[in-house]
C-alpha positions as CSV (number, residue, x, y, z in Angstrom):
1,M,2.6,-8.0,4.5
2,R,1.5,-6.1,7.8
3,K,2.8,-2.7,7.0
4,T,1.3,-2.6,3.2
5,F,-1.9,-3.2,5.2
6,I,-1.1,-0.5,8.0
7,L,-0.4,2.2,5.4
8,T,-2.9,1.8,3.2
9,I,-5.6,1.4,5.8
10,L,-3.6,4.6,7.2
11,L,-4.3,6.8,4.2
12,L,-7.6,5.3,3.1
13,V,-9.2,5.4,6.4
14,L,-8.5,9.5,6.1
15,V,-10.6,9.7,3.3
16,A,-13.4,7.1,3.7
17,C,-13.6,7.9,7.5
18,R,-13.7,11.4,7.0
19,R,-16.6,13.4,8.8
20,E,-18.8,15.7,6.8
21,E,-19.3,19.5,8.6
22,K,-21.2,22.7,7.7
23,P,-19.1,24.8,5.3
24,K,-19.3,28.2,6.6
25,Q,-19.3,29.0,2.9
26,P,-20.9,27.1,0.1
27,P,-18.5,24.4,-0.9
28,T,-16.6,24.8,-4.3
29,S,-16.1,20.7,-4.9
30,V,-19.0,17.9,-4.7
31,P,-17.9,16.2,-1.2
32,P,-17.5,12.3,-0.9
33,P,-21.0,10.3,-0.7
34,K,-21.2,9.1,3.1
35,A,-22.9,5.3,3.7
36,T,-25.9,5.7,5.4
37,A,-27.8,3.0,7.4
38,T,-31.6,2.5,7.8
39,E,-34.0,-0.1,9.5
40,P,-33.9,-3.3,8.2
41,G,-37.0,-3.6,6.6
42,A,-38.8,-0.1,6.7
43,A,-40.7,1.3,4.1
44,G,-38.1,2.5,1.3
45,S,-34.9,1.3,2.9
46,S,-31.7,-0.1,1.8
47,K,-28.9,-2.2,2.7
48,A,-26.3,-0.4,4.3
49,S,-23.1,0.0,2.1
50,Y,-19.6,1.6,1.3
51,A,-20.1,0.7,-2.0
52,D,-19.9,4.7,-3.0
53,A,-16.8,5.1,-1.0
54,V,-15.4,2.4,-2.2
55,E,-15.9,3.2,-5.9
56,R,-14.2,6.7,-5.4
57,A,-11.6,5.4,-3.7
58,S,-10.5,2.4,-5.9
59,P,-8.8,4.1,-8.4
60,G,-6.4,6.0,-6.1
61,V,-5.2,2.6,-5.1
62,V,-2.1,0.8,-7.3
63,S,-0.5,-2.4,-6.9
64,I,3.3,-2.1,-7.0
65,R,5.9,-5.2,-7.7
66,A,9.2,-4.3,-7.7
67,E,12.6,-6.5,-8.2
68,R,15.9,-6.8,-6.9
69,R,18.7,-9.3,-7.1
70,A,20.1,-11.6,-4.3
71,R,23.2,-12.7,-3.4
72,A,23.3,-16.4,-4.1
73,P,23.5,-18.4,-1.0
74,Q,27.2,-19.5,0.5
75,Q,28.6,-22.3,-1.0
76,H,30.1,-25.3,1.1
77,P,34.5,-24.2,1.1
78,F,35.3,-27.9,-0.8
79,F,33.4,-26.7,-4.3
80,D,35.7,-24.2,-4.1
81,D,38.1,-27.2,-5.5
82,P,38.9,-26.5,-9.1
83,L,38.2,-30.2,-9.6
84,L,35.0,-30.8,-8.2
85,R,34.0,-27.3,-10.0
86,D,34.7,-29.2,-12.7
87,F,33.2,-31.9,-12.2
88,F,29.8,-30.5,-10.9
89,G,29.7,-27.1,-13.0
90,P,28.1,-23.8,-12.0
91,F,25.1,-25.9,-10.7
92,R,24.4,-27.6,-7.6
93,G,21.2,-29.5,-6.5
94,G,20.1,-27.9,-9.3
95,Q,19.8,-24.2,-8.6
96,P,22.3,-22.0,-10.1
97,M,25.2,-20.5,-8.2
98,G,24.8,-16.9,-9.5
99,P,22.6,-14.1,-8.1
100,R,18.4,-14.9,-7.6
101,V,15.9,-12.1,-8.5
102,Q,13.4,-11.7,-5.2
103,A,10.1,-10.4,-5.8
104,A,8.4,-7.8,-3.8
105,L,4.3,-7.4,-3.9
106,G,2.6,-4.5,-2.2
107,S,-0.2,-1.8,-2.6
108,G,0.1,1.7,-2.9
109,V,-1.8,5.5,-2.8
110,I,-1.8,8.2,-5.4
111,V,-1.5,11.4,-3.7
112,Q,-1.2,14.0,-7.0
113,P,-2.8,13.5,-10.1
114,D,1.0,13.7,-12.1
115,G,1.7,10.6,-10.8
116,I,3.2,10.9,-7.4
117,I,2.4,7.6,-5.2
118,L,3.2,6.8,-1.8
119,T,4.0,3.4,-0.5
120,N,6.0,1.0,2.0
121,H,9.6,1.6,2.1
122,H,10.2,-2.3,2.4
123,V,8.0,-3.2,-0.7
124,V,10.7,-1.2,-3.0
125,D,13.8,-0.9,-0.8
126,G,16.9,-2.2,-2.9
127,A,14.8,-2.6,-5.7
128,Q,16.4,-2.6,-9.7
129,Q,13.1,-2.1,-11.1
130,I,9.5,-1.0,-10.1
131,K,6.4,-1.8,-11.6
132,V,3.1,0.2,-10.9
133,E,-0.2,-1.1,-12.0
134,L,-3.4,1.3,-12.0
135,L,-6.7,0.0,-11.0
136,N,-7.4,0.2,-14.9
137,H,-4.1,-2.6,-15.7
138,R,-2.4,0.0,-17.0
139,I,1.7,-0.5,-16.1
140,F,4.4,1.7,-15.8
141,D,7.9,1.9,-14.7
142,A,8.3,4.1,-11.4
143,K,11.3,5.6,-9.5
144,I,12.3,6.4,-6.1
145,L,12.0,10.0,-5.3
146,G,12.3,9.6,-1.1
147,S,12.3,6.3,1.0
148,D,12.3,6.9,4.9
149,P,13.4,3.2,6.8
150,P,12.0,4.0,10.3
151,S,8.5,5.1,8.9
152,D,8.8,2.5,6.6
153,L,7.2,5.0,3.8
154,A,8.5,5.6,0.4
155,V,7.1,8.0,-2.3
156,L,7.2,7.3,-5.8
157,K,6.7,8.9,-9.6
158,I,5.6,7.3,-12.5
159,Q,5.2,9.2,-16.2
160,T,1.7,10.3,-16.4
161,K,-1.2,12.8,-15.4
162,D,-5.0,13.3,-14.8
163,L,-4.7,10.3,-12.3
164,A,-7.5,9.9,-9.5
165,A,-5.5,11.5,-6.2
166,L,-7.2,10.8,-3.0
167,G,-6.4,13.7,-0.4
168,L,-5.4,13.4,2.8
169,A,-7.7,14.7,5.5
170,D,-6.7,15.6,9.3
171,S,-5.8,12.6,11.2
172,D,-7.3,14.3,14.6
173,R,-10.7,14.4,13.6
174,V,-10.4,10.6,13.4
175,R,-12.2,8.5,16.6
176,V,-12.0,5.6,17.9
177,G,-14.9,3.3,16.6
178,D,-14.9,5.3,13.0
179,I,-15.4,2.7,10.2
180,A,-12.3,1.9,8.3
181,L,-11.9,0.8,4.9
182,A,-8.9,-1.1,3.3
183,V,-7.9,-1.7,-0.1
184,G,-5.2,-2.9,-1.8
185,N,-3.5,-6.2,-3.6
186,P,-2.1,-8.2,-0.8
187,L,-1.8,-11.7,-2.6
188,G,-1.5,-10.2,-6.2
189,I,-4.5,-11.6,-7.3
190,G,-6.3,-8.0,-7.7
191,Q,-8.0,-5.1,-6.2
192,T,-9.4,-6.3,-2.9
193,V,-11.9,-4.3,-0.2
194,T,-12.3,-5.2,3.4
195,A,-13.3,-2.8,6.5
196,G,-13.1,-2.7,10.4
197,I,-13.0,0.3,12.5
198,I,-10.8,2.5,14.7
199,S,-9.7,0.6,17.2
200,A,-7.3,3.0,19.2
201,K,-5.7,5.6,18.7
202,G,-1.5,6.8,19.4
203,R,-0.4,3.8,19.0
204,S,3.4,3.3,19.5
205,T,5.4,0.3,18.6
206,G,7.7,0.7,21.4
207,L,11.1,0.0,19.2
208,S,14.2,2.0,20.2
209,D,14.1,3.9,17.2
210,G,11.3,6.0,17.3
211,S,9.4,3.6,14.5
212,F,5.5,4.3,13.8
213,E,4.7,6.1,17.2
214,D,0.9,7.7,17.4
215,F,0.0,5.9,14.3
216,L,-4.3,4.7,14.1
217,Q,-5.2,1.3,15.2
218,T,-7.6,-0.8,13.2
C-alpha cells in the first residue's frame, strides 16, 4: 500500500506541482491551472484551493484490481492417510483444500491516451486477471506490457482510446517545499485526494539491490 502511494505521488506531483515559466514563444496549449492563495478577509479574496489541479488530474488516475491464484496452506501429514481423507473429505476446518484467490488493489496513472497505464509491479505480480476502472466507472481488462520488480513499476495496456492522459514533467525542477497532491483509491472506497509537500530529494532505501534510488520523499 505504501508503494502504491509513492508511485501515485511521484507521478502526479510532477503534473500538479509544475512551475510555470515564461515561454519564449506563444504556448501551443493551455497550461494547467495554478492554485493561488490570497490574504484571508481581503476584498474579493477567495480560499486557497487545489480544486482546479485535482479536476485536471483525476480523470488520469485509475483503480486497478488484480486476482491471482494462491497455493493452499500445507496440510498436516496425517491427512494424507486415505482413511482420514475419506472421513474428513476435501475440507478441513470448513476451508477448502484447493487453491485460493488473492485480490490486490492499487492505483495507476494513464500516460498515453491509447490506454497505456503506469502502476506498481507488486499490484499485478503473478496476476491472472487485471481490471482497470476509470473515474467514470468504465471497466476494462488489462494486460501487462512490462514489469520491473526492483523499481516496483509495471506498464499496463487497456483497449480503448481518447483517454485523459497525464504528462510527465522534469523531476529535477521539483524543489523541497513544493506542494504534492496524491490521487488514488487506496482502500477500494473510491478515488481520494490528499496533499502534502516534497520533504526531501535524492532519497534512497539503502537496499543492496539498488531499489528506489534518488526518489522524492513526501
